[in-house]
C-alpha positions in Angstrom: 18.4 15.5 28.7 18.4 11.9 27.2 18.3 11.4 23.4 15.5 8.7 23.3 15.9 7.8 19.6 17.8 8.7 16.6 18.3 7.7 13.0 19.2 9.3 9.7 18.9 8.5 6.0 17.4 9.6 2.7 13.9 9.9 1.4 12.3 9.9 -2.1 15.3 8.4 -3.9 13.9 7.7 -7.4 15.3 4.8 -9.4 14.4 3.6 -12.8 15.7 0.1 -13.9 15.6 -1.3 -17.4 16.0 -5.1 -17.6 17.2 -6.0 -21.2 16.2 -9.6 -22.2 18.0 -11.7 -24.7 14.9 -11.7 -27.0 15.0 -8.0 -27.4 12.2 -7.2 -25.1 12.8 -4.7 -22.3 11.3 -4.6 -18.9 11.0 -1.4 -16.8 10.4 -0.6 -13.2 10.5 2.6 -11.1 10.9 2.6 -7.4 10.8 5.4 -4.9 13.0 4.5 -2.0 13.4 5.7 1.6 16.3 4.6 3.9 16.8 5.1 7.7 20.1 4.1 9.4 20.6 3.4 13.1 23.8 3.0 14.9 26.8 4.7 16.6 25.6 8.3 15.6 24.5 9.6 18.8 27.7 12.0 19.0 26.5 13.7 15.8 23.4 14.8 17.5 24.9 15.8 20.9 28.4 16.8 20.0 28.4 17.6 16.4 31.0 14.7 15.8 30.1 13.2 12.4 32.9 10.6 12.1 30.4 7.7 12.4 27.8 9.2 10.1 27.2 7.8 6.6 26.3 11.0 4.7 22.9 11.0 3.3 24.2 11.6 -0.2 26.2 8.4 0.2 23.0 6.7 1.3 21.5 7.7 -2.0 24.5 6.5 -4.0 24.3 3.0 -2.3 20.7 2.8 -3.4 21.7 3.2 -7.1 24.6 0.7 -6.7 22.3 -2.0 -5.4 19.9 -1.2 -8.1 22.6 -2.0 -10.5 23.4 -5.2 -8.8 19.8 -6.3 -8.1 17.2 -7.4 -10.6 14.6 -5.4 -8.7 12.0 -8.2 -9.1 10.0 -6.8 -6.2 10.1 -4.1 -3.7 10.6 -6.5 -0.9 13.5 -8.3 -2.6 15.2 -5.0 -3.4 14.7 -3.8 0.2 16.3 -6.9 1.5 19.2 -6.6 -0.8 19.7 -2.9 0.2 19.4 -3.4 3.9 22.0 -6.2 3.6 24.5 -4.0 1.7 24.3 -1.3 4.4 25.0 -3.8 7.1 27.8 -5.3 5.2 29.5 -2.0 4.3 29.2 -0.2 7.6 29.9 -2.2 10.7 28.8 0.6 13.0 25.3 0.5 11.5 23.1 -1.7 13.7 19.8 -1.4 12.1 18.3 -0.5 8.7 14.7 0.5 7.7 13.9 0.4 3.9 10.7 1.4 2.2 10.5 0.8 -1.6 7.4 1.9 -3.5 6.9 0.6 -7.1 5.4 3.1 -9.4 2.9 1.5 -11.8 4.1 1.3 -15.4 2.3 -1.1 -17.9 3.4 -2.2 -21.4 2.0 -0.1 -24.3 -0.4 -1.8 -26.6 0.1 -0.6 -30.2 -2.2 -1.9 -32.9 -3.2 -4.7 -30.7 0.3 -5.9 -29.9 2.5 -5.3 -26.8 5.4 -3.0 -27.5 8.9 -4.4 -26.8 10.1 -1.2 -25.1 7.0 1.1 -24.8 5.3 1.7 -21.4 2.5 3.8 -20.0 2.1 5.3 -16.7 -0.8 4.2 -14.4 -2.2 0.9 -13.2 -3.5 -0.9 -10.2 -2.1 0.9 -7.2 1.4 0.8 -5.8 3.3 -2.2 -4.6 5.3 -1.3 -1.5 7.8 -3.3 0.4 9.0 -2.5 3.9 12.0 -4.1 5.4 13.7 -4.0 8.8 17.0 -5.5 9.3 19.0 -5.4 12.5 22.2 -6.9 14.0 21.2 -9.4 16.8 24.1 -10.8 18.6 26.2 -12.7 16.0 23.3 -12.9 13.5 20.9 -10.6 11.7 17.1 -10.4 12.3 14.8 -9.5 9.3 11.2 -8.5 9.2 9.2 -7.9 5.8 5.9 -6.3 5.2 4.2 -5.8 1.8 1.7 -3.1 1.1 -0.9 -2.1 -1.5 -1.2 1.7 -1.6 -3.1 4.2 -3.8 -5.5 1.7 -5.2 -8.7 3.8 -6.1 -11.7 1.6 -6.6 -15.4 2.6 -7.3 -18.6 0.9 -7.9 -21.8 2.7 -9.0 -24.4 0.5 -7.3 -24.7 -2.5 -5.0 -23.9 -0.6 -1.9 -25.8 0.8 1.1 -25.6 2.0 4.5 -28.7 1.6 6.8 -30.0 0.6 10.3 -27.1 2.3 12.0 -27.3 3.8 15.5 -29.3 7.0 15.7 -29.5 9.8 18.3 -30.4 13.5 18.2 -27.2 14.3 16.3 -28.0 12.0 13.4 -29.3 13.5 10.2 -27.9 11.1 7.7 -30.7 9.1 6.1 -30.7 5.2 5.5 -29.9 4.2 1.8 -29.6 0.9 0.0 -28.4 2.6 -3.2 -25.2 4.6 -3.3 -21.8 4.9 -4.9 -19.1 3.1 -2.9 -15.6 4.5 -3.5 -12.5 4.4 -1.7 -8.6 4.3 -1.9 -7.4 0.9 -0.6 -4.4 0.7 1.7 -3.3 -2.8 2.9 -0.4 -3.9 5.0 0.4 -7.6 5.4 3.0 -9.2 7.6 4.9 -12.3 6.4 5.7 -15.2 8.8 8.7 -16.1 6.6 11.1 -14.3 4.3 12.9 -17.2 2.6 11.5 -18.7 -0.8 8.8 -16.2 -1.0 7.3 -15.0 -4.3 6.5 -11.5 -3.4 5.1 -10.5 -6.7 2.7 -13.4 -6.6 1.5 -12.6 -3.2 1.0 -9.0 -4.3 -1.2 -10.1 -7.3 -3.1 -12.5 -5.3 -4.1 -9.9 -2.7 -4.9 -7.4 -5.4 -7.3 -9.9 -6.9 -8.7 -10.5 -3.4 -9.7 -6.8 -3.3 -11.3 -6.9 -6.7 -13.2 -10.1 -6.2 -14.7 -9.1 -2.9 -15.2 -5.5 -3.5 -16.8 -5.8 -7.0 -18.2 -9.2 -6.9 -19.3 -11.1 -9.9 -18.6 -9.2 -13.2 -22.1 -9.6 -14.4 -24.1 -9.1 -11.2 -21.8 -7.5 -8.5 -22.0 -8.1 -4.8 -24.0 -5.9 -2.3 -22.1 -4.2 0.3 -24.0 -3.3 3.5 -21.0 -1.1 4.6 -17.3 -0.5 4.2 -16.7 -2.4 7.5 -18.2 -5.6 6.2 -16.4 -5.4 2.8 -13.1 -4.6 4.5 -13.4 -7.6 6.8 -14.4 -9.9 4.0 -11.3 -8.8 1.9 -8.8 -9.3 4.7 -10.4 -12.7 5.6 -10.0 -13.8 1.9 -6.4 -12.8 2.0 -5.5 -14.8 5.0 -7.3 -17.8 3.6 -5.4 -17.6 0.3 -2.0 -16.8 1.2 -0.5 -19.0 4.1 2.7 -16.9 4.3 0.8 -14.0 5.7 0.4 -13.8 9.5 -1.5 -10.5 9.8 -3.5 -8.0 7.4 -4.2 -4.4 8.2 -6.5 -2.3 6.2 -7.5 1.3 5.9 -10.4 2.3 3.7 -11.5 6.0 3.6 -15.1 6.4 2.4 -14.8 8.8 -0.4 -18.3 10.3 -0.9 -20.3 10.9 -4.0 -23.3 12.7 -2.8 -26.5 12.6 -5.0 -27.1 15.9 -6.7 -30.3 17.3 -5.3 -30.1 21.1 -5.8 -33.3 22.4 -4.5 -33.6 25.3 -7.1 -33.2 22.7 -10.1 -35.7 20.3 -8.4 -38.2 23.1 -8.2 -37.8 23.6 -12.0 -38.8 20.0 -12.5 -35.2 18.8 -13.2 -35.3 15.4 -11.5 -32.0 13.5 -10.4 -32.4 9.9 -10.1 -29.1 8.6 -8.8 -27.5 9.6 -12.0 -25.6 12.8 -11.1 -23.3 13.0 -8.1 -21.2 15.6 -6.4 -17.7 14.1 -5.5 -16.4 15.2 -2.1 -13.1 14.0 -0.5 -13.2 16.0 2.7 -14.4 15.3 5.2 -14.5 11.5 4.7 -15.1 8.4 6.8 -12.2 6.3 7.6 -12.5 2.6 8.4 -9.7 0.4 9.8 -9.3 -3.2 10.8 -6.7 -5.8 11.5 -7.0 -9.6 11.2 -4.4 -12.0 12.2 -3.7 -15.7 12.7 -4.8 -18.1 14.3 -7.8 -16.1 15.3 -8.2 -14.0 12.2 -12.0 -14.0 12.4 -11.7 -11.6 15.3 -11.7 -7.9 14.4 -9.0 -6.1 16.4 -9.7 -2.5 15.3 -12.6 -0.7 13.8 -13.6 2.9 12.9 -17.2 3.5 12.0 -18.5 4.2 8.5 -20.3 7.5 7.9 
């Protein structure tokens, strides 16, 4: 039997970092890190020979050492520093895969002022960096992806789903008035890794989601379906961030069904798009990928329901 692929590493390494500034203001970030190492470890699988295996406990410790040395300004930058450390320390490691997810903490507001060292959990999704670094001849190849994960968004109106294909199995009625809710997942590939402001890109793309999904703060923007909204978000991202070569999105359609309980309706209790029943299973799932230079072409799509 051939051992087709193999790697090892550590998952869910949790790291908190305090950056103490000269003005007495502290900054805080929290990452959850995953590492996979590739290299000369085949014998550990086939023969039980562990001499060329970096113990997963050691992998964890290296994550903390790099956290001490690195400013941890963004998940991508930390991932690059961590991958370089493994390749520098262990000559028999040929490839490293890093995933670093930033848990959202925001500065506490006390009596209208930002606290110098107080923070609150919660915020606008998670910023995730994914780094692959490999030895390539005498050099090293690096690829970087950024991600938005676990971003929950909802709007109470200005959304519909109608004029879709119908057959004998279709029971869903048309509607031009519904709640639109989803958990946004975005992956973007970068065409360069030098002189990149990863946090600025993340904030720009986050604002793209808000601008297209919600629309004008006073009037909103009508969505004829998750597919169109998803496409317009990805299109805007590629327009605004030239360092990005490709954007992929997954938007589950999290349903809030209008409450129309027949027994209550018979008792003259009328619901008028004001009470809803949240459901998260089953859910529609819509995917698409746009990339340069022909990013106006949809590569993948799963239909809304």
